[in-house]
VORONU-437869 format. One record per residue: chain; x negated, z, y negated of N, C-alpha, C in turn. Coordinates in pm, whole numbers, plus 50000, padded with zeros to 5 digits. Each point is the difference from the previous one (the first is absolute). Layout:
% residues N
atom cadena:A	n_c1:X	n_c3:Z	n_c2:Y	ca_c1:X	ca_c3:Z	ca_c2:Y	c_c1:X	c_c3:Z	c_c2:Y
...
//
This chain:
% residues 116
atom cadena:A	n_c1:60498	n_c3:67790	n_c2:36976	ca_c1:49899	ca_c3:50102	ca_c2:50015	c_c1:49990	c_c3:50092	c_c2:49895
atom cadena:A	n_c1:49996	n_c3:50132	n_c2:50069	ca_c1:50011	ca_c3:50132	ca_c2:49855	c_c1:49888	c_c3:49996	c_c2:49965
atom cadena:A	n_c1:49992	n_c3:50025	n_c2:49919	ca_c1:49899	ca_c3:50079	ca_c2:49917	c_c1:49985	c_c3:50158	c_c2:49930
atom cadena:A	n_c1:49903	n_c3:50042	n_c2:50045	ca_c1:50006	ca_c3:50150	ca_c2:49968	c_c1:49904	c_c3:50044	c_c2:49886
atom cadena:A	n_c1:49997	n_c3:50072	n_c2:49959	ca_c1:49855	ca_c3:50019	ca_c2:49871	c_c1:49959	c_c3:50130	c_c2:50100
atom cadena:A	n_c1:49880	n_c3:49966	n_c2:49993	ca_c1:49884	ca_c3:50053	ca_c2:50065	c_c1:49922	c_c3:50087	c_c2:49874
atom cadena:A	n_c1:50020	n_c3:50188	n_c2:50056	ca_c1:50033	ca_c3:50071	ca_c2:49889	c_c1:49833	c_c3:50091	c_c2:50008
atom cadena:A	n_c1:49947	n_c3:49962	n_c2:50155	ca_c1:49878	ca_c3:50088	ca_c2:49995	c_c1:49899	c_c3:49971	c_c2:50123
atom cadena:A	n_c1:49881	n_c3:50043	n_c2:50026	ca_c1:49891	ca_c3:49947	ca_c2:50067	c_c1:50090	c_c3:49993	c_c2:50183
atom cadena:A	n_c1:50038	n_c3:50127	n_c2:50012	ca_c1:50083	ca_c3:49972	ca_c2:50136	c_c1:50074	c_c3:49924	c_c2:50026
atom cadena:A	n_c1:50105	n_c3:49948	n_c2:49934	ca_c1:50107	ca_c3:49889	ca_c2:50014	c_c1:49900	c_c3:49860	c_c2:49995
atom cadena:A	n_c1:49893	n_c3:49994	n_c2:49914	ca_c1:49921	ca_c3:49878	ca_c2:49984	c_c1:49980	c_c3:49996	c_c2:50168
atom cadena:A	n_c1:49905	n_c3:50093	n_c2:50033	ca_c1:49978	ca_c3:49992	ca_c2:50127	c_c1:50074	c_c3:49968	c_c2:50136
atom cadena:A	n_c1:50123	n_c3:50055	n_c2:49955	ca_c1:50099	ca_c3:49989	ca_c2:50140	c_c1:50019	c_c3:49855	c_c2:49972
atom cadena:A	n_c1:50052	n_c3:49945	n_c2:49847	ca_c1:50056	ca_c3:49847	ca_c2:50015	c_c1:49853	c_c3:49886	c_c2:50054
atom cadena:A	n_c1:49911	n_c3:50054	n_c2:49938	ca_c1:49855	ca_c3:49895	ca_c2:50079	c_c1:50009	c_c3:49998	c_c2:50136
atom cadena:A	n_c1:50019	n_c3:50141	n_c2:50075	ca_c1:50037	ca_c3:50050	ca_c2:50174	c_c1:50097	c_c3:49899	c_c2:50026
atom cadena:A	n_c1:50170	n_c3:49980	n_c2:49951	ca_c1:50047	ca_c3:49941	ca_c2:50041	c_c1:49950	c_c3:49855	c_c2:49967
atom cadena:A	n_c1:49987	n_c3:49937	n_c2:49893	ca_c1:49950	ca_c3:49846	ca_c2:50016	c_c1:49912	c_c3:49942	c_c2:50061
atom cadena:A	n_c1:49892	n_c3:50080	n_c2:50027	ca_c1:49931	ca_c3:49983	ca_c2:50127	c_c1:50024	c_c3:50018	c_c2:50137
atom cadena:A	n_c1:50146	n_c3:50081	n_c2:50032	ca_c1:50055	ca_c3:49984	ca_c2:50142	c_c1:50110	c_c3:49853	c_c2:49970
atom cadena:A	n_c1:50049	n_c3:50002	n_c2:49878	ca_c1:50079	ca_c3:49847	ca_c2:49994	c_c1:49932	c_c3:49861	c_c2:50055
atom cadena:A	n_c1:49848	n_c3:50018	n_c2:49946	ca_c1:49894	ca_c3:49920	ca_c2:50000	c_c1:49986	c_c3:49949	c_c2:50138
atom cadena:A	n_c1:49984	n_c3:50086	n_c2:50048	ca_c1:49945	ca_c3:50024	ca_c2:50136	c_c1:50136	c_c3:49942	c_c2:50103
atom cadena:A	n_c1:50107	n_c3:50029	n_c2:49961	ca_c1:50114	ca_c3:49955	ca_c2:50081	c_c1:49973	c_c3:49850	c_c2:49978
atom cadena:A	n_c1:50006	n_c3:49951	n_c2:49891	ca_c1:50065	ca_c3:49865	ca_c2:49953	c_c1:49874	c_c3:49958	c_c2:50084
atom cadena:A	n_c1:49835	n_c3:50011	n_c2:49969	ca_c1:49894	ca_c3:49974	ca_c2:50086	c_c1:50102	c_c3:49966	c_c2:50131
atom cadena:A	n_c1:49975	n_c3:50095	n_c2:50101	ca_c1:50083	ca_c3:50009	ca_c2:50090	c_c1:50084	c_c3:49870	c_c2:50082
atom cadena:A	n_c1:50087	n_c3:49955	n_c2:49861	ca_c1:50131	ca_c3:49937	ca_c2:50043	c_c1:49917	c_c3:49876	c_c2:49986
atom cadena:A	n_c1:49930	n_c3:49964	n_c2:49892	ca_c1:49921	ca_c3:49858	ca_c2:49959	c_c1:49896	c_c3:49989	c_c2:50160
atom cadena:A	n_c1:49940	n_c3:50086	n_c2:50057	ca_c1:49901	ca_c3:49988	ca_c2:50069	c_c1:50109	c_c3:49939	c_c2:50143
atom cadena:A	n_c1:50114	n_c3:50114	n_c2:50040	ca_c1:50095	ca_c3:49916	ca_c2:50079	c_c1:50028	c_c3:49845	c_c2:49941
atom cadena:A	n_c1:50050	n_c3:49983	n_c2:49907	ca_c1:50072	ca_c3:49873	ca_c2:49998	c_c1:49900	c_c3:49886	c_c2:50032
atom cadena:A	n_c1:49856	n_c3:50054	n_c2:49960	ca_c1:49874	ca_c3:49914	ca_c2:50012	c_c1:49994	c_c3:49951	c_c2:50151
atom cadena:A	n_c1:49989	n_c3:50113	n_c2:50057	ca_c1:49993	ca_c3:49986	ca_c2:50160	c_c1:50107	c_c3:49910	c_c2:50074
atom cadena:A	n_c1:50119	n_c3:50006	n_c2:49977	ca_c1:50089	ca_c3:49926	ca_c2:50035	c_c1:49998	c_c3:49886	c_c2:49957
atom cadena:A	n_c1:49996	n_c3:49928	n_c2:49885	ca_c1:49950	ca_c3:49923	ca_c2:49964	c_c1:49898	c_c3:49914	c_c2:50058
atom cadena:A	n_c1:49881	n_c3:50049	n_c2:50013	ca_c1:49883	ca_c3:49946	ca_c2:50097	c_c1:50046	c_c3:49971	c_c2:50151
atom cadena:A	n_c1:50111	n_c3:50118	n_c2:50075	ca_c1:50022	ca_c3:49965	ca_c2:50128	c_c1:50077	c_c3:49893	c_c2:49982
atom cadena:A	n_c1:50128	n_c3:50003	n_c2:49920	ca_c1:50079	ca_c3:49872	ca_c2:50019	c_c1:49918	c_c3:49875	c_c2:49976
atom cadena:A	n_c1:49876	n_c3:49977	n_c2:49948	ca_c1:49936	ca_c3:49938	ca_c2:49975	c_c1:49914	c_c3:49927	c_c2:50121
atom cadena:A	n_c1:50001	n_c3:50036	n_c2:50089	ca_c1:49903	ca_c3:49957	ca_c2:50101	c_c1:50069	c_c3:49898	c_c2:50114
atom cadena:A	n_c1:49957	n_c3:49882	n_c2:50054	ca_c1:50030	ca_c3:49922	ca_c2:50041	c_c1:50099	c_c3:49983	c_c2:50097
atom cadena:A	n_c1:49963	n_c3:50141	n_c2:50085	ca_c1:50088	ca_c3:50023	ca_c2:50109	c_c1:50178	c_c3:50051	c_c2:49959
atom cadena:A	n_c1:49971	n_c3:50063	n_c2:49899	ca_c1:50125	ca_c3:50087	ca_c2:49901	c_c1:50055	c_c3:49850	c_c2:49964
atom cadena:A	n_c1:49970	n_c3:49927	n_c2:49937	ca_c1:50050	ca_c3:49908	ca_c2:49931	c_c1:50076	c_c3:49902	c_c2:50071
atom cadena:A	n_c1:49898	n_c3:49946	n_c2:50161	ca_c1:50081	ca_c3:49973	ca_c2:50083	c_c1:50117	c_c3:50068	c_c2:50066
atom cadena:A	n_c1:50015	n_c3:50119	n_c2:50022	ca_c1:50137	ca_c3:50086	ca_c2:50044	c_c1:50060	c_c3:49997	c_c2:49897
atom cadena:A	n_c1:50003	n_c3:50055	n_c2:49862	ca_c1:50082	ca_c3:49950	ca_c2:49924	c_c1:50080	c_c3:49883	c_c2:49994
atom cadena:A	n_c1:49908	n_c3:49877	n_c2:50001	ca_c1:50061	ca_c3:49903	ca_c2:50014	c_c1:50067	c_c3:49957	c_c2:50079
atom cadena:A	n_c1:49994	n_c3:50018	n_c2:50128	ca_c1:50071	ca_c3:49999	ca_c2:50106	c_c1:50150	c_c3:50082	c_c2:49989
atom cadena:A	n_c1:50013	n_c3:50121	n_c2:49957	ca_c1:50111	ca_c3:50086	ca_c2:49949	c_c1:50068	c_c3:49951	c_c2:49923
atom cadena:A	n_c1:49950	n_c3:49916	n_c2:49903	ca_c1:50109	ca_c3:49931	ca_c2:49924	c_c1:50066	c_c3:49867	c_c2:50026
atom cadena:A	n_c1:49910	n_c3:49942	n_c2:50055	ca_c1:50050	ca_c3:49873	ca_c2:50112	c_c1:50091	c_c3:50021	c_c2:50110
atom cadena:A	n_c1:49991	n_c3:50097	n_c2:50085	ca_c1:50068	ca_c3:50034	ca_c2:50091	c_c1:50133	c_c3:50078	c_c2:49956
atom cadena:A	n_c1:49952	n_c3:50073	n_c2:49899	ca_c1:50140	ca_c3:50105	ca_c2:49932	c_c1:49982	c_c3:50161	c_c2:50144
atom cadena:A	n_c1:49903	n_c3:50004	n_c2:50083	ca_c1:49961	ca_c3:50113	ca_c2:50096	c_c1:49893	c_c3:50063	c_c2:49899
atom cadena:A	n_c1:50013	n_c3:50105	n_c2:50048	ca_c1:49890	ca_c3:50148	ca_c2:49976	c_c1:49905	c_c3:49959	c_c2:50115
atom cadena:A	n_c1:49860	n_c3:50009	n_c2:49971	ca_c1:49880	ca_c3:49947	ca_c2:50081	c_c1:49963	c_c3:50150	c_c2:50052
atom cadena:A	n_c1:50097	n_c3:50124	n_c2:49991	ca_c1:50001	ca_c3:50084	ca_c2:50126	c_c1:50097	c_c3:50011	c_c2:50062
atom cadena:A	n_c1:50100	n_c3:49902	n_c2:50026	ca_c1:50123	ca_c3:50021	ca_c2:50130	c_c1:49957	c_c3:49949	c_c2:50110
atom cadena:A	n_c1:50067	n_c3:50010	n_c2:50099	ca_c1:49983	ca_c3:49974	ca_c2:50113	c_c1:50092	c_c3:49922	c_c2:50115
atom cadena:A	n_c1:50064	n_c3:49903	n_c2:49875	ca_c1:50065	ca_c3:49886	ca_c2:50079	c_c1:49912	c_c3:49898	c_c2:50068
atom cadena:A	n_c1:50108	n_c3:49947	n_c2:50063	ca_c1:49941	ca_c3:49912	ca_c2:50097	c_c1:49997	c_c3:49851	c_c2:49925
atom cadena:A	n_c1:50083	n_c3:49952	n_c2:49898	ca_c1:49961	ca_c3:49894	ca_c2:49929	c_c1:49889	c_c3:50045	c_c2:49888
atom cadena:A	n_c1:50002	n_c3:50112	n_c2:49993	ca_c1:49882	ca_c3:50020	ca_c2:49909	c_c1:49881	c_c3:49971	c_c2:50094
atom cadena:A	n_c1:49963	n_c3:50021	n_c2:50084	ca_c1:49914	ca_c3:50020	ca_c2:50123	c_c1:49942	c_c3:49816	c_c2:49999
atom cadena:A	n_c1:50124	n_c3:49944	n_c2:50028	ca_c1:49992	ca_c3:49879	ca_c2:50000	c_c1:49916	c_c3:49915	c_c2:49911
atom cadena:A	n_c1:50060	n_c3:50007	n_c2:49912	ca_c1:49959	ca_c3:49990	ca_c2:49838	c_c1:49843	c_c3:50036	c_c2:50012
atom cadena:A	n_c1:50006	n_c3:50119	n_c2:49979	ca_c1:49828	ca_c3:50050	ca_c2:49996	c_c1:49897	c_c3:49898	c_c2:50071
atom cadena:A	n_c1:50060	n_c3:49992	n_c2:50156	ca_c1:49923	ca_c3:49936	ca_c2:50113	c_c1:49993	c_c3:49816	c_c2:49928
atom cadena:A	n_c1:50115	n_c3:49989	n_c2:49934	ca_c1:49999	ca_c3:49838	ca_c2:49974	c_c1:49863	c_c3:49977	c_c2:49877
atom cadena:A	n_c1:50039	n_c3:50088	n_c2:49885	ca_c1:49906	ca_c3:49977	ca_c2:49928	c_c1:49890	c_c3:50030	c_c2:50031
atom cadena:A	n_c1:49958	n_c3:50128	n_c2:50075	ca_c1:49838	ca_c3:49998	ca_c2:50055	c_c1:49958	c_c3:49899	c_c2:50037
atom cadena:A	n_c1:50098	n_c3:49921	n_c2:50116	ca_c1:49972	ca_c3:49878	ca_c2:50047	c_c1:49935	c_c3:49876	c_c2:49907
atom cadena:A	n_c1:50084	n_c3:49956	n_c2:49909	ca_c1:50004	ca_c3:49943	ca_c2:49880	c_c1:49875	c_c3:50011	c_c2:49919
atom cadena:A	n_c1:49933	n_c3:50143	n_c2:50001	ca_c1:49870	ca_c3:50044	ca_c2:49914	c_c1:49935	c_c3:49934	c_c2:50058
atom cadena:A	n_c1:49959	n_c3:50039	n_c2:50145	ca_c1:49915	ca_c3:49986	ca_c2:50093	c_c1:49987	c_c3:49835	c_c2:50022
atom cadena:A	n_c1:50067	n_c3:49918	n_c2:50034	ca_c1:50020	ca_c3:49856	ca_c2:49974	c_c1:49918	c_c3:49936	c_c2:49894
atom cadena:A	n_c1:50074	n_c3:50071	n_c2:49867	ca_c1:49933	ca_c3:49953	ca_c2:49882	c_c1:49841	c_c3:50037	c_c2:50005
atom cadena:A	n_c1:49948	n_c3:50115	n_c2:50039	ca_c1:49879	ca_c3:50079	ca_c2:49957	c_c1:49874	c_c3:49885	c_c2:50103
atom cadena:A	n_c1:50088	n_c3:49930	n_c2:50109	ca_c1:49937	ca_c3:49941	ca_c2:50097	c_c1:49988	c_c3:49894	c_c2:49935
atom cadena:A	n_c1:50066	n_c3:49888	n_c2:49978	ca_c1:49981	ca_c3:49897	ca_c2:49915	c_c1:49887	c_c3:50007	c_c2:49891
atom cadena:A	n_c1:50026	n_c3:50126	n_c2:49916	ca_c1:49921	ca_c3:49975	ca_c2:49883	c_c1:49831	c_c3:50041	c_c2:50050
atom cadena:A	n_c1:50010	n_c3:50065	n_c2:50149	ca_c1:49849	ca_c3:50018	ca_c2:50037	c_c1:49955	c_c3:49875	c_c2:50049
atom cadena:A	n_c1:50100	n_c3:49913	n_c2:50060	ca_c1:49982	ca_c3:49896	ca_c2:50048	c_c1:49892	c_c3:49909	c_c2:49913
atom cadena:A	n_c1:50125	n_c3:50013	n_c2:49878	ca_c1:49962	ca_c3:49855	ca_c2:49932	c_c1:49855	c_c3:50062	c_c2:49880
atom cadena:A	n_c1:50001	n_c3:50134	n_c2:50000	ca_c1:49823	ca_c3:50080	ca_c2:49948	c_c1:49899	c_c3:49907	c_c2:50068
atom cadena:A	n_c1:50036	n_c3:50044	n_c2:50189	ca_c1:49911	ca_c3:49984	ca_c2:50053	c_c1:49943	c_c3:49856	c_c2:50000
atom cadena:A	n_c1:50099	n_c3:49919	n_c2:50005	ca_c1:49951	ca_c3:49836	ca_c2:49974	c_c1:49926	c_c3:49986	c_c2:49893
atom cadena:A	n_c1:50053	n_c3:50039	n_c2:49860	ca_c1:49954	ca_c3:49990	ca_c2:49906	c_c1:49851	c_c3:50051	c_c2:49994
atom cadena:A	n_c1:49962	n_c3:50102	n_c2:50078	ca_c1:49848	ca_c3:50069	ca_c2:49997	c_c1:49928	c_c3:49893	c_c2:50072
atom cadena:A	n_c1:50039	n_c3:49985	n_c2:50134	ca_c1:49917	ca_c3:49910	ca_c2:50092	c_c1:49981	c_c3:49847	c_c2:49957
atom cadena:A	n_c1:50096	n_c3:49971	n_c2:49929	ca_c1:49977	ca_c3:49842	ca_c2:49888	c_c1:49895	c_c3:50012	c_c2:49913
atom cadena:A	n_c1:50009	n_c3:50105	n_c2:49912	ca_c1:49897	ca_c3:50019	ca_c2:49910	c_c1:49884	c_c3:50012	c_c2:50061
atom cadena:A	n_c1:49950	n_c3:50112	n_c2:50119	ca_c1:49864	ca_c3:49995	ca_c2:50064	c_c1:49969	c_c3:49890	c_c2:50071
atom cadena:A	n_c1:50107	n_c3:49948	n_c2:50069	ca_c1:49947	ca_c3:49821	ca_c2:50027	c_c1:49945	c_c3:49900	c_c2:49904
atom cadena:A	n_c1:50082	n_c3:50030	n_c2:49852	ca_c1:49939	ca_c3:49914	ca_c2:49915	c_c1:49885	c_c3:50075	c_c2:49938
atom cadena:A	n_c1:49968	n_c3:50125	n_c2:49999	ca_c1:49846	ca_c3:49998	ca_c2:49931	c_c1:49899	c_c3:50008	c_c2:50135
atom cadena:A	n_c1:49996	n_c3:50034	n_c2:50128	ca_c1:49948	ca_c3:49922	ca_c2:50126	c_c1:49969	c_c3:49862	c_c2:49963
atom cadena:A	n_c1:50085	n_c3:49928	n_c2:49993	ca_c1:49989	ca_c3:49846	ca_c2:49947	c_c1:49878	c_c3:49960	c_c2:49885
atom cadena:A	n_c1:50054	n_c3:50090	n_c2:49877	ca_c1:49935	ca_c3:49947	ca_c2:49884	c_c1:49824	c_c3:50035	c_c2:50057
atom cadena:A	n_c1:50001	n_c3:50170	n_c2:50057	ca_c1:49873	ca_c3:50031	ca_c2:50024	c_c1:49932	c_c3:49876	c_c2:50124
atom cadena:A	n_c1:50047	n_c3:49990	n_c2:50073	ca_c1:49947	ca_c3:49873	ca_c2:50078	c_c1:49974	c_c3:49875	c_c2:49936
atom cadena:A	n_c1:50100	n_c3:49921	n_c2:49896	ca_c1:49982	ca_c3:49915	ca_c2:49899	c_c1:49811	c_c3:50035	c_c2:49900
atom cadena:A	n_c1:50034	n_c3:50102	n_c2:49979	ca_c1:49893	ca_c3:50058	ca_c2:49873	c_c1:49827	c_c3:49996	c_c2:50082
atom cadena:A	n_c1:50044	n_c3:50080	n_c2:50157	ca_c1:49871	ca_c3:49958	ca_c2:50061	c_c1:49938	c_c3:49883	c_c2:50008
atom cadena:A	n_c1:50092	n_c3:49888	n_c2:50094	ca_c1:49970	ca_c3:49886	ca_c2:50029	c_c1:49950	c_c3:49908	c_c2:49890
atom cadena:A	n_c1:50026	n_c3:50040	n_c2:49844	ca_c1:49955	ca_c3:49941	ca_c2:49912	c_c1:49873	c_c3:50058	c_c2:49971
atom cadena:A	n_c1:49990	n_c3:50167	n_c2:49986	ca_c1:49868	ca_c3:50019	ca_c2:50009	c_c1:49875	c_c3:49963	c_c2:50089
atom cadena:A	n_c1:50030	n_c3:49988	n_c2:50126	ca_c1:49951	ca_c3:49936	ca_c2:50105	c_c1:49927	c_c3:49873	c_c2:49985
atom cadena:A	n_c1:50091	n_c3:49929	n_c2:49926	ca_c1:50000	ca_c3:49829	ca_c2:49976	c_c1:49855	c_c3:50018	c_c2:49859
atom cadena:A	n_c1:50034	n_c3:50071	n_c2:49929	ca_c1:49911	ca_c3:50004	ca_c2:49869	c_c1:49880	c_c3:50051	c_c2:50075
atom cadena:A	n_c1:49987	n_c3:50088	n_c2:50099	ca_c1:49867	ca_c3:50025	ca_c2:50015	c_c1:49904	c_c3:49900	c_c2:50086
atom cadena:A	n_c1:50100	n_c3:49965	n_c2:50077	ca_c1:49927	ca_c3:49863	ca_c2:50090	c_c1:49976	c_c3:49884	c_c2:49931
atom cadena:A	n_c1:50043	n_c3:49969	n_c2:49863	ca_c1:49944	ca_c3:49920	ca_c2:49936	c_c1:49877	c_c3:49997	c_c2:49908
//
């Protein structure tokens, strides 16, 4: 970077204006890069990028093979989600049933104590 000697207030003001312009351009670049990183970290984009890397196909293409792979991946993820949902549902129902049994047992104990 070339340094020039500032000899008067006009040159100083011009240099300050130039530096402000450079700083603004750099802020815009940083902002664009931040938005790109933020966009790349969205779950759907992570999945698209992983799919593209695994298949070697661009997610913007219209090939039949790509459509089949997308359908298969979608079906797999849906089945995985349904299985996970069913397991969570079973756990919640078991937990609620267990809590209900404990409350019944607690109330039976309380009723026995009040009867005695």
